[in-house]
Backbone as JSON Lines, residues from 0, in Angstrom:
{"i":0,"aa":"E","n":[0.75,-0.97,0.19],"ca":[0.11,0.0,0.23],"c":[0.69,1.2,-0.17]}
{"i":1,"aa":"R","n":[1.02,2.2,-1.1],"ca":[1.93,3.3,-0.98],"c":[2.99,2.84,-0.87]}
{"i":2,"aa":"G","n":[3.75,1.51,-1.52],"ca":[4.78,0.96,-1.7],"c":[5.69,0.53,-0.41]}
{"i":3,"aa":"Q","n":[4.68,-0.1,0.71],"ca":[4.57,-0.16,1.87],"c":[4.26,-1.16,2.17]}
{"i":4,"aa":"V","n":[4.53,-2.59,2.76],"ca":[3.95,-4.02,2.6],"c":[3.0,-3.75,3.57]}
{"i":5,"aa":"V","n":[1.93,-4.27,3.7],"ca":[1.29,-4.43,5.28],"c":[0.56,-5.56,5.38]}
{"i":6,"aa":"F","n":[1.06,-6.61,4.55],"ca":[0.86,-7.84,4.93],"c":[1.54,-9.18,4.34]}
{"i":7,"aa":"D","n":[1.81,-10.42,5.07],"ca":[2.74,-10.95,4.5],"c":[2.09,-12.63,4.86]}
{"i":8,"aa":"G","n":[1.54,-12.85,4.17],"ca":[1.04,-14.59,4.52],"c":[0.83,-15.4,3.51]}
{"i":9,"aa":"G","n":[-0.39,-15.9,3.92],"ca":[-1.06,-17.18,3.02],"c":[-1.89,-16.19,2.37]}
{"i":10,"aa":"V","n":[-2.44,-17.01,1.05],"ca":[-3.61,-16.92,0.15],"c":[-4.84,-16.09,1.14]}
{"i":11,"aa":"A","n":[-5.4,-17.19,1.6],"ca":[-6.52,-17.23,2.49],"c":[-6.55,-16.12,3.46]}
{"i":12,"aa":"E","n":[-5.56,-15.79,4.53],"ca":[-5.66,-14.68,5.23],"c":[-5.32,-13.33,4.59]}
{"i":13,"aa":"G","n":[-4.51,-13.13,3.18],"ca":[-4.27,-12.06,2.59],"c":[-6.09,-11.67,2.14]}
{"i":14,"aa":"L","n":[-6.32,-12.53,1.73],"ca":[-7.81,-11.83,1.32],"c":[-8.94,-11.24,2.39]}
{"i":15,"aa":"A","n":[-8.66,-12.04,3.5],"ca":[-9.0,-11.51,4.56],"c":[-8.73,-10.26,5.24]}
{"i":16,"aa":"H","n":[-7.75,-10.24,4.98],"ca":[-6.84,-8.88,5.54],"c":[-7.39,-7.56,4.87]}
{"i":17,"aa":"Y","n":[-7.28,-7.93,3.25],"ca":[-7.47,-7.1,2.3],"c":[-8.88,-6.67,2.38]}
{"i":18,"aa":"R","n":[-10.09,-7.37,2.38],"ca":[-11.41,-7.33,2.65],"c":[-11.32,-6.61,3.9]}
{"i":19,"aa":"S","n":[-10.38,-6.71,5.25],"ca":[-11.05,-6.19,6.28],"c":[-10.48,-5.08,6.47]}
{"i":20,"aa":"R","n":[-9.91,-4.49,5.32],"ca":[-9.17,-2.43,5.77],"c":[-10.12,-1.67,5.16]}
{"i":21,"aa":"G","n":[-11.44,-2.27,4.85],"ca":[-12.42,-1.04,4.32],"c":[-13.08,-0.3,5.4]}
{"i":22,"aa":"A","n":[-13.66,-0.6,6.22],"ca":[-14.12,0.01,6.82],"c":[-14.28,-0.7,8.62]}
{"i":23,"aa":"V","n":[-14.58,0.15,9.46],"ca":[-14.83,0.03,10.74],"c":[-15.74,0.25,11.46]}
{"i":24,"aa":"A","n":[-16.47,-0.49,12.21],"ca":[-17.62,-0.31,12.64],"c":[-17.49,0.92,13.9]}
{"i":25,"aa":"A","n":[-18.66,2.05,13.99],"ca":[-18.15,3.03,14.99],"c":[-19.0,2.73,16.25]}
{"i":26,"aa":"S","n":[-18.75,3.35,17.63],"ca":[-19.49,2.86,18.65],"c":[-20.37,4.12,18.6]}
{"i":27,"aa":"P","n":[-21.65,3.63,19.16],"ca":[-21.68,2.02,19.15],"c":[-22.32,0.97,18.59]}
{"i":28,"aa":"G","n":[-21.91,1.33,17.18],"ca":[-22.15,0.71,16.43],"c":[-23.55,-0.17,16.06]}
{"i":29,"aa":"L","n":[-23.91,-1.41,16.98],"ca":[-25.05,-1.56,16.27],"c":[-26.09,-1.31,17.91]}
{"i":30,"aa":"E","n":[-27.46,-0.82,17.07],"ca":[-28.2,-0.98,18.29],"c":[-29.58,-1.16,17.96]}
{"i":31,"aa":"L","n":[-30.1,-1.99,18.72],"ca":[-31.69,-2.86,18.11],"c":[-32.62,-1.94,18.81]}
{"i":32,"aa":"L","n":[-33.78,-1.72,18.06],"ca":[-35.13,-0.64,18.23],"c":[-36.32,-1.78,17.82]}
{"i":33,"aa":"D","n":[-37.1,-1.24,18.74],"ca":[-38.59,-2.09,18.53],"c":[-39.07,-0.84,17.42]}
{"i":34,"aa":"A","n":[-40.6,-1.24,17.18],"ca":[-41.42,-0.49,15.98],"c":[-41.64,0.81,16.48]}
{"i":35,"aa":"G","n":[-41.74,1.18,17.88],"ca":[-41.81,2.8,18.34],"c":[-40.18,3.4,18.36]}
{"i":36,"aa":"G","n":[-39.16,2.56,17.83],"ca":[-37.97,3.3,17.67],"c":[-37.16,3.19,19.27]}
{"i":37,"aa":"R","n":[-37.53,2.62,19.88],"ca":[-36.97,3.03,21.54],"c":[-35.95,1.17,21.44]}
{"i":38,"aa":"P","n":[-34.78,1.8,21.65],"ca":[-33.72,0.68,22.23],"c":[-34.28,-0.1,23.35]}
{"i":39,"aa":"R","n":[-33.97,-1.54,22.65],"ca":[-34.49,-2.76,23.26],"c":[-33.61,-3.65,23.06]}
{"i":40,"aa":"V","n":[-33.25,-4.55,24.19],"ca":[-32.61,-5.85,23.48],"c":[-33.21,-7.34,24.1]}
{"i":41,"aa":"A","n":[-34.46,-7.11,24.52],"ca":[-35.3,-8.08,24.81],"c":[-36.65,-7.57,23.82]}
{"i":42,"aa":"F","n":[-37.45,-8.81,22.87],"ca":[-37.96,-9.06,22.37],"c":[-38.79,-10.11,22.44]}
{"i":43,"aa":"E","n":[-40.44,-10.11,21.94],"ca":[-41.33,-11.07,21.94],"c":[-41.11,-11.77,20.27]}
{"i":44,"aa":"P","n":[-41.47,-13.06,20.29],"ca":[-41.79,-13.92,19.25],"c":[-42.83,-12.69,18.27]}
{"i":45,"aa":"G","n":[-42.24,-12.38,16.95],"ca":[-43.72,-11.94,16.07],"c":[-43.4,-10.51,16.07]}
{"i":46,"aa":"E","n":[-42.44,-9.67,16.91],"ca":[-42.55,-8.05,17.02],"c":[-41.53,-8.08,15.81]}
{"i":47,"aa":"A","n":[-42.01,-6.41,15.69],"ca":[-40.93,-5.52,14.54],"c":[-39.52,-5.28,15.3]}
{"i":48,"aa":"L","n":[-38.69,-5.59,14.81],"ca":[-37.21,-5.49,15.13],"c":[-36.63,-4.37,14.11]}
{"i":49,"aa":"R","n":[-35.89,-3.56,14.57],"ca":[-34.97,-2.81,13.7],"c":[-33.39,-2.68,13.91]}
{"i":50,"aa":"V","n":[-32.59,-3.11,13.22],"ca":[-31.05,-3.17,13.7],"c":[-30.24,-1.93,13.06]}
{"i":51,"aa":"R","n":[-29.68,-0.75,13.87],"ca":[-29.47,0.06,13.53],"c":[-27.55,0.12,13.23]}
{"i":52,"aa":"M","n":[-27.19,0.18,12.61],"ca":[-25.72,0.11,12.35],"c":[-25.03,1.3,11.92]}
{"i":53,"aa":"A","n":[-24.27,1.86,12.86],"ca":[-23.43,3.22,12.64],"c":[-22.33,2.89,12.07]}
{"i":54,"aa":"L","n":[-21.61,2.97,10.76],"ca":[-20.11,2.62,10.31],"c":[-19.53,4.09,10.13]}
{"i":55,"aa":"V","n":[-18.35,3.57,10.13],"ca":[-17.28,4.77,10.01],"c":[-16.1,4.47,9.37]}
{"i":56,"aa":"F","n":[-16.04,4.67,8.03],"ca":[-14.76,4.22,7.45],"c":[-13.67,4.94,7.69]}
{"i":57,"aa":"E","n":[-12.15,4.12,7.45],"ca":[-11.17,4.59,7.75],"c":[-10.86,5.45,6.42]}
{"i":58,"aa":"R","n":[-11.44,5.28,5.3],"ca":[-11.08,6.29,4.05],"c":[-12.14,6.06,3.25]}
{"i":59,"aa":"P","n":[-12.63,6.66,2.05],"ca":[-13.8,6.48,1.19],"c":[-13.74,5.38,0.43]}
{"i":60,"aa":"A","n":[-15.1,4.81,0.58],"ca":[-14.9,3.36,-0.13],"c":[-15.69,3.69,-1.16]}
{"i":61,"aa":"E","n":[-15.67,2.99,-2.74],"ca":[-16.32,3.16,-4.04],"c":[-16.97,2.51,-4.05]}
{"i":62,"aa":"R","n":[-17.3,1.21,-3.58],"ca":[-18.61,0.06,-3.69],"c":[-18.65,-0.47,-2.11]}
{"i":63,"aa":"A","n":[-19.09,0.24,-1.03],"ca":[-19.05,-0.36,0.31],"c":[-20.55,-1.35,0.37]}
{"i":64,"aa":"M","n":[-20.18,-2.38,1.25],"ca":[-20.98,-3.51,1.65],"c":[-20.99,-3.85,3.14]}
{"i":65,"aa":"A","n":[-22.16,-4.03,3.62],"ca":[-22.86,-4.18,4.96],"c":[-23.22,-5.71,4.74]}
{"i":66,"aa":"A","n":[-22.81,-6.17,6.31],"ca":[-23.39,-7.43,6.65],"c":[-23.91,-7.54,7.83]}
{"i":67,"aa":"L","n":[-24.91,-8.25,8.25],"ca":[-25.71,-8.69,9.33],"c":[-25.76,-10.34,9.55]}
{"i":68,"aa":"E","n":[-25.42,-10.73,10.74],"ca":[-25.45,-12.02,11.04],"c":[-26.43,-12.12,12.29]}
{"i":69,"aa":"V","n":[-27.16,-13.22,12.54],"ca":[-27.99,-13.74,13.76],"c":[-27.42,-14.92,14.21]}
{"i":70,"aa":"R","n":[-26.69,-15.06,15.45],"ca":[-25.88,-16.33,15.69],"c":[-26.86,-16.53,17.16]}
{"i":71,"aa":"D","n":[-26.97,-18.11,17.35],"ca":[-27.79,-18.75,18.18],"c":[-26.92,-18.75,19.71]}
{"i":72,"aa":"A","n":[-27.05,-19.26,20.58],"ca":[-26.25,-19.03,21.88],"c":[-25.09,-19.87,22.03]}
{"i":73,"aa":"R","n":[-24.98,-20.59,21.06],"ca":[-23.52,-21.63,20.66],"c":[-22.37,-20.94,19.78]}
{"i":74,"aa":"G","n":[-23.13,-19.76,18.89],"ca":[-22.17,-18.74,18.04],"c":[-22.51,-19.21,16.79]}
{"i":75,"aa":"V","n":[-23.57,-20.16,16.53],"ca":[-23.8,-21.0,14.84],"c":[-24.73,-19.7,14.27]}
{"i":76,"aa":"P","n":[-24.19,-19.48,13.17],"ca":[-24.89,-18.64,12.63],"c":[-26.52,-19.15,12.03]}
{"i":77,"aa":"V","n":[-27.51,-18.49,12.19],"ca":[-28.75,-18.65,11.89],"c":[-29.6,-18.08,11.06]}
{"i":78,"aa":"F","n":[-28.88,-17.14,10.21],"ca":[-29.29,-15.97,9.45],"c":[-28.11,-15.13,9.24]}
{"i":79,"aa":"R","n":[-27.83,-14.94,7.88],"ca":[-26.97,-13.91,7.4],"c":[-27.92,-13.43,5.94]}
{"i":80,"aa":"T","n":[-27.38,-11.99,6.23],"ca":[-27.45,-11.03,4.81],"c":[-26.67,-9.94,4.86]}
{"i":81,"aa":"D","n":[-26.32,-9.54,3.37],"ca":[-25.95,-8.06,3.68],"c":[-26.47,-7.58,2.2]}
{"i":82,"aa":"T","n":[-26.02,-5.93,2.25],"ca":[-26.32,-5.27,1.07],"c":[-25.34,-4.33,0.78]}
{"i":83,"aa":"A","n":[-25.34,-3.6,-0.48],"ca":[-24.83,-2.73,-1.06],"c":[-24.81,-1.57,-0.24]}
{"i":84,"aa":"L","n":[-23.76,-0.97,-0.01],"ca":[-24.09,0.87,0.59],"c":[-23.98,1.7,-0.2]}
{"i":85,"aa":"G","n":[-23.26,1.63,-1.38],"ca":[-22.73,2.41,-2.47],"c":[-21.5,3.15,-2.22]}
{"i":86,"aa":"P","n":[-21.06,4.37,-2.66],"ca":[-20.0,4.96,-2.41],"c":[-20.45,5.89,-1.15]}
{"i":87,"aa":"V","n":[-19.11,5.55,0.21],"ca":[-18.97,6.03,1.22],"c":[-18.16,6.85,1.23]}
{"i":88,"aa":"E","n":[-18.05,8.34,1.6],"ca":[-17.33,9.21,2.2],"c":[-16.32,8.92,3.16]}
{"i":89,"aa":"R","n":[-17.29,8.91,4.52],"ca":[-16.69,8.47,5.81],"c":[-17.43,7.89,6.69]}
{"i":90,"aa":"E","n":[-18.88,8.09,6.89],"ca":[-19.73,7.72,7.69],"c":[-21.43,7.36,7.18]}
{"i":91,"aa":"V","n":[-21.83,6.08,7.66],"ca":[-22.69,5.8,6.79],"c":[-23.86,5.0,8.16]}
{"i":92,"aa":"V","n":[-24.95,5.25,8.51],"ca":[-26.11,4.63,9.07],"c":[-27.05,3.55,8.12]}
{"i":93,"aa":"A","n":[-27.03,2.4,8.84],"ca":[-27.72,1.87,7.61],"c":[-28.71,0.74,8.84]}
{"i":94,"aa":"C","n":[-29.61,0.34,8.16],"ca":[-30.46,0.07,9.31],"c":[-31.43,-1.44,8.54]}
{"i":95,"aa":"F","n":[-31.28,-2.52,8.96],"ca":[-32.08,-3.86,8.82],"c":[-33.68,-3.61,9.4]}
{"i":96,"aa":"D","n":[-34.65,-4.1,9.0],"ca":[-36.28,-3.85,9.51],"c":[-36.45,-5.46,9.2]}
{"i":97,"aa":"V","n":[-36.85,-5.86,10.41],"ca":[-37.84,-7.4,10.24],"c":[-38.64,-7.08,10.81]}
{"i":98,"aa":"A","n":[-40.04,-7.0,9.57],"ca":[-41.27,-6.97,9.93],"c":[-41.8,-7.66,11.1]}
{"i":99,"aa":"R","n":[-41.5,-9.08,11.35],"ca":[-42.09,-9.99,12.18],"c":[-40.95,-11.11,12.39]}
{"i":100,"aa":"L","n":[-40.5,-10.58,14.11],"ca":[-39.13,-11.1,14.24],"c":[-39.62,-13.02,14.36]}
{"i":101,"aa":"A","n":[-39.01,-13.48,13.63],"ca":[-39.46,-15.32,13.35],"c":[-38.31,-16.24,14.3]}
{"i":102,"aa":"L","n":[-38.19,-15.48,15.45],"ca":[-37.22,-16.57,16.07],"c":[-38.26,-16.68,17.6]}
{"i":103,"aa":"L","n":[-37.51,-18.21,18.05],"ca":[-38.56,-18.69,19.35],"c":[-37.45,-18.02,20.56]}
{"i":104,"aa":"G","n":[-38.02,-18.2,22.04],"ca":[-37.44,-18.27,22.95],"c":[-35.66,-18.18,22.74]}
{"i":105,"aa":"G","n":[-35.03,-17.58,23.47],"ca":[-33.38,-17.94,23.57],"c":[-33.03,-16.26,23.83]}
{"i":106,"aa":"E","n":[-31.34,-17.03,23.88],"ca":[-30.48,-15.87,23.41],"c":[-29.52,-16.2,22.22]}
{"i":107,"aa":"Y","n":[-29.26,-14.91,21.52],"ca":[-29.14,-14.82,20.26],"c":[-27.88,-13.33,20.43]}
{"i":108,"aa":"E","n":[-27.33,-13.51,19.73],"ca":[-26.56,-12.47,19.12],"c":[-26.39,-12.02,17.47]}
{"i":109,"aa":"I","n":[-26.56,-10.68,17.51],"ca":[-26.36,-10.09,16.33],"c":[-25.29,-9.43,15.68]}
{"i":110,"aa":"A","n":[-24.68,-9.99,14.74],"ca":[-23.04,-9.29,14.6],"c":[-23.15,-8.62,13.38]}
{"i":111,"aa":"A","n":[-22.16,-7.74,13.13],"ca":[-22.43,-6.54,11.9],"c":[-21.28,-6.31,11.19]}
{"i":112,"aa":"G","n":[-20.92,-5.79,9.91],"ca":[-19.53,-5.07,10.04],"c":[-19.68,-4.36,8.53]}
{"i":113,"aa":"A","n":[-18.26,-3.99,7.78],"ca":[-19.0,-3.33,6.33],"c":[-17.32,-3.41,5.82]}
{"i":114,"aa":"A","n":[-17.3,-3.48,4.48],"ca":[-16.17,-3.23,3.8],"c":[-16.28,-2.57,2.57]}
{"i":115,"aa":"D","n":[-15.29,-2.2,2.15],"ca":[-15.39,-1.82,0.64],"c":[-15.53,-3.38,-0.47]}
{"i":116,"aa":"H","n":[-16.11,-3.29,-1.33],"ca":[-15.79,-4.21,-2.52],"c":[-16.87,-5.3,-2.36]}
{"i":117,"aa":"D","n":[-16.41,-6.23,-1.26],"ca":[-17.33,-7.34,-0.99],"c":[-17.84,-7.45,0.33]}
{"i":118,"aa":"P","n":[-18.75,-8.12,0.55],"ca":[-19.3,-8.36,2.11],"c":[-18.27,-8.82,3.04]}
{"i":119,"aa":"P","n":[-18.08,-8.59,4.39],"ca":[-17.19,-8.77,5.25],"c":[-17.65,-10.2,5.53]}
{"i":120,"aa":"A","n":[-16.34,-11.36,5.71],"ca":[-16.88,-12.72,6.18],"c":[-17.52,-12.73,7.41]}
{"i":121,"aa":"S","n":[-17.91,-13.84,7.87],"ca":[-18.19,-13.84,9.16],"c":[-17.38,-13.68,10.16]}
{"i":122,"aa":"G","n":[-16.15,-14.19,10.23],"ca":[-15.06,-13.71,11.29],"c":[-14.85,-12.2,11.22]}
{"i":123,"aa":"M","n":[-15.11,-11.26,10.54],"ca":[-14.89,-9.72,10.39],"c":[-16.01,-9.0,10.76]}
{"i":124,"aa":"L","n":[-16.79,-9.62,11.11],"ca":[-18.43,-8.83,11.73],"c":[-17.83,-8.39,13.41]}
{"i":125,"aa":"R","n":[-17.19,-7.29,13.11],"ca":[-16.94,-6.92,14.79],"c":[-18.02,-6.44,15.53]}
{"i":126,"aa":"S","n":[-18.53,-5.76,15.2],"ca":[-19.68,-5.12,16.25],"c":[-20.9,-6.61,16.13]}
{"i":127,"aa":"V","n":[-20.7,-6.66,17.91],"ca":[-21.87,-7.64,18.2],"c":[-22.75,-7.12,19.38]}
{"i":128,"aa":"T","n":[-23.82,-7.07,19.69],"ca":[-24.72,-6.96,20.33],"c":[-25.48,-8.5,20.78]}
{"i":129,"aa":"R","n":[-26.44,-8.32,22.23],"ca":[-27.2,-9.31,22.38],"c":[-28.43,-9.17,22.14]}
{"i":130,"aa":"L","n":[-29.41,-10.46,21.73],"ca":[-30.7,-10.09,21.24],"c":[-31.28,-11.57,22.27]}
{"i":131,"aa":"S","n":[-32.27,-10.94,23.19],"ca":[-33.07,-11.89,23.89],"c":[-34.45,-11.71,23.32]}
{"i":132,"aa":"V","n":[-34.77,-13.31,23.34],"ca":[-36.28,-13.55,22.62],"c":[-37.17,-14.04,23.6]}
{"i":133,"aa":"A","n":[-37.9,-13.53,24.16],"ca":[-39.09,-14.32,25.6],"c":[-39.52,-15.68,24.61]}
{"i":134,"aa":"S","n":[-39.49,-16.63,25.92],"ca":[-40.05,-18.11,25.3],"c":[-41.68,-18.14,25.08]}
{"i":135,"aa":"T","n":[-41.81,-18.75,24.41],"ca":[-43.35,-19.01,24.04],"c":[-43.7,-20.66,24.35]}
{"i":136,"aa":"L","n":[-45.08,-20.8,24.59],"ca":[-45.93,-22.25,24.25],"c":[-46.04,-22.59,23.66]}
{"i":137,"aa":"E","n":[-45.93,-22.18,22.26],"ca":[-46.7,-22.36,21.12],"c":[-45.2,-22.9,19.96]}
{"i":138,"aa":"G","n":[-44.17,-23.43,20.46],"ca":[-43.57,-23.72,19.72],"c":[-42.15,-23.83,20.52]}
{"i":139,"aa":"E","n":[-41.2,-25.06,19.95],"ca":[-39.87,-24.96,20.23],"c":[-38.54,-25.2,19.52]}
{"i":140,"aa":"G","n":[-37.81,-24.57,19.78],"ca":[-36.59,-24.43,18.57],"c":[-36.01,-22.89,18.46]}
{"i":141,"aa":"I","n":[-35.6,-22.65,17.42],"ca":[-35.25,-21.7,16.91],"c":[-36.14,-20.85,16.12]}
{"i":142,"aa":"A","n":[-36.82,-21.23,14.78],"ca":[-37.27,-20.94,14.03],"c":[-38.84,-20.69,14.94]}
{"i":143,"aa":"D","n":[-39.51,-19.49,14.02],"ca":[-40.62,-19.54,14.6],"c":[-41.49,-19.54,13.39]}
{"i":144,"aa":"L","n":[-42.19,-20.92,13.45],"ca":[-43.07,-21.35,12.09],"c":[-44.28,-21.34,12.04]}
{"i":145,"aa":"R","n":[-44.82,-20.85,13.37],"ca":[-46.08,-20.86,13.86],"c":[-47.23,-21.11,12.93]}
{"i":146,"aa":"G","n":[-48.15,-21.8,12.74],"ca":[-49.15,-22.14,11.63],"c":[-50.43,-22.56,12.21]}
{"i":147,"aa":"S","n":[-50.93,-23.13,11.57],"ca":[-52.42,-23.83,12.11],"c":[-52.36,-25.39,11.66]}
{"i":148,"aa":"W","n":[-53.32,-25.99,12.68],"ca":[-53.24,-27.42,12.38],"c":[-54.67,-27.5,11.81]}
{"i":149,"aa":"S","n":[-55.1,-28.32,10.93],"ca":[-56.16,-29.11,10.94],"c":[-56.36,-30.56,10.73]}
{"i":150,"aa":"V","n":[-56.96,-31.13,11.33],"ca":[-57.48,-32.53,11.08],"c":[-58.77,-32.87,10.45]}
{"i":151,"aa":"T","n":[-58.77,-33.9,9.53],"ca":[-59.96,-33.97,8.42],"c":[-60.52,-35.26,9.28]}
{"i":152,"aa":"A","n":[-61.62,-35.5,9.23],"ca":[-62.35,-36.59,9.52],"c":[-62.1,-37.7,8.54]}
{"i":153,"aa":"R","n":[-61.6,-38.78,9.0],"ca":[-61.56,-39.89,8.32],"c":[-62.11,-41.3,8.78]}
{"i":154,"aa":"E","n":[-62.36,-42.2,7.67],"ca":[-63.05,-43.32,7.63],"c":[-62.18,-44.12,9.08]}
{"i":155,"aa":"P","n":[-63.31,-45.06,9.6],"ca":[-62.71,-45.75,10.36],"c":[-61.81,-46.93,9.56]}
{"i":156,"aa":"V","n":[-60.54,-47.58,10.4],"ca":[-60.11,-48.7,10.13],"c":[-60.74,-50.28,10.23]}
{"i":157,"aa":"P","n":[-60.77,-50.64,9.02],"ca":[-61.66,-51.96,9.08],"c":[-60.95,-53.18,9.91]}
């Protein structure tokens, strides 16, 4: 970079280093908001959720990208999304809106980050915040796929 070596290592690590140099999340980084725009960390299944990301870039980015990942209590990703931010001079605020939170009760973490050119890889999502979802008696697991049951009459077995 400008005639100086900034990384010396393997190809995979080099690509990760290159991709991570585009942006860093600003403090506070991530904020979880309810439908009324109030900051919260605890939600009910089915509620609206907005994840607000404040990002500050080290230098202008021509094709900035942001990524967001939801992880379960063990750190296993259960959902990931990314978006193009376009050209960014220094600071940008990006929001991800969930109209109906489709998670069941449990503790989760939300990780986010940004970079120039490509979405940051999972290990490069630097800002992390906790999300708590209240338990419900209407389902078990992670995903809230509540629907309706129907039982049709059937003829007796001979």
